[in-house]
N, C-alpha and C positions, 0 to 999 in steps of 0.2 A: 504494500499500500503503501503511492505518498500523496503532500497534502503539501498544502505549501501557508503559512502561516508569515507575520509577523510580531518584532522584536518589539514588544511597548520602551521605551525612552528607563522602565527604571530593571533594564534587560531581562523582563520575561516572556515567556514563549509561549503559548497553553499549548496541549500535546493533545493531540482529535478524540474526539472519545475513540470516534472507529480505530483506530493506533491502538490507543491505553486498550480496548476493548479487545483487536489480535492477540493482547500477549498477558492482559491478566494482570494489568500493571490501576494499580489503584491508590485511594488514597491513602498520603504512608506510608507507602511501598519508599524506598528507596537506591537512587538507582544513584550511577558512575559514568560520568560526566569526563570523555577521552578526549583529546584532539590528535587524526591524524590527515592529517597535512590541512589541507582545510575544507575539513570534514569537523564535526565536533559529534564526540558519536555517544548516545544515552541507550545504555541495559539497563535491563531490571536486574537489580543482584537479591541475592536474596539469603537473608542474615543471620538464618543457620550455617546457609555455606558454607558463609566468612566466620563465622566461631571454629568450626567443622572444622577452614582445613587453617587456622590460627591452631590451633591447637596439636595437629602435627609435629611440631618441635616440641622447646622443650615447655617446663610449665611456670616459667616466668615465659613468656611469649606467649601464651595462655591469656595466662592473665592480664598483658600487653596487650590482645588486641579483645578481650572483654573491656577494658576495663575506655580504652579506644571509642567501641561499638555507646555502654555507655553514655559516655562523654559525648556522643555526637546525637543518644538518643533527647534528652539533656537537654541539647539549645535548639532541637525543634520546637520543643513546649510550648 
């Protein structure tokens, strides 16, 4: 699916409902935004996958990953 949308003066864009539905993106979901050349890529991420992947290392790395997730959560509130 492809669509054209505009950026507002605060840098906010709206992801059209059809695209949100297509990838199962809901309000409050986490997304990862990266730049690839001249493209902005927005990917839905599963926080449980991030926690699981951070736990593949040491206990200290896992705790750090969980602390970062908690900090991000409270910033959004």
